[in-house]
C-alpha positions in Angstrom: -18.4 40.4 -52.7 -20.0 38.6 -49.7 -20.8 40.4 -46.5 -21.5 39.4 -42.9 -23.3 41.7 -40.5 -23.4 42.6 -37.7 -19.8 41.7 -36.7 -20.8 42.0 -33.0 -24.0 40.1 -32.0 -25.7 38.3 -29.2 -27.9 36.3 -31.6 -28.0 36.1 -35.4 -25.6 37.2 -38.1 -26.8 37.9 -41.6 -24.9 36.7 -44.6 -25.3 38.5 -48.0 -24.2 36.6 -51.1 -24.3 38.6 -54.3 -25.6 36.9 -57.3 -27.2 34.1 -55.3 -24.1 31.9 -55.6 -24.1 28.8 -53.3 -21.3 29.0 -50.7 -20.0 26.9 -47.8 -20.0 28.7 -44.5 -17.8 27.4 -41.8 -17.6 28.7 -38.2 -14.2 28.3 -36.4 -13.1 29.1 -32.9 -10.0 31.4 -32.8 -8.0 28.3 -31.9 -9.0 26.9 -35.3 -11.5 24.3 -34.2 -14.4 23.8 -36.7 -17.6 24.4 -34.8 -20.2 24.1 -37.5 -20.8 24.4 -41.3 -23.6 25.2 -43.6 -24.4 25.4 -47.3 -26.1 28.7 -48.0 -27.2 30.9 -51.0 -28.5 34.4 -51.4 -29.1 36.1 -48.1 -29.3 33.9 -45.0 -29.2 34.3 -41.2 -27.2 32.0 -38.9 -28.1 31.8 -35.2 -25.1 32.1 -32.9 -27.0 32.3 -29.5 -25.9 28.8 -28.4 -22.2 29.6 -28.8 -20.2 30.9 -25.8 -19.2 34.5 -25.9 -16.0 35.4 -27.7 -14.4 35.8 -31.1 -15.2 33.5 -34.0 -13.9 33.2 -37.6 -16.4 32.7 -40.3 -15.2 31.4 -43.7 -17.3 31.8 -46.8 -16.0 29.8 -49.8 -17.0 28.4 -53.2 -15.1 27.9 -56.5 -14.9 31.7 -57.0 -13.8 33.0 -53.7 -12.7 32.3 -50.1 -13.1 35.0 -47.4 -12.7 35.0 -43.7 -14.7 37.3 -41.4 -14.3 37.9 -37.6 -17.4 38.0 -35.5 -17.7 38.8 -31.8 -20.4 36.9 -29.9 -21.5 38.9 -26.8 
């Protein structure tokens, strides 16, 4: 199961993808606006420092799963 940590950050978030599967990561505002997207595999870090403070939804998806995480940028 994929994981994102920390869920409260002023900089980077870490994404752990078990089994090294490639996934699509999408960052949405809480209003549903797509802000950015990436293709990642294994463990990766995404820098959020340029985003305004507030809540964001992070969707990780591939052919085997789709999960949404909430992250607070402070």
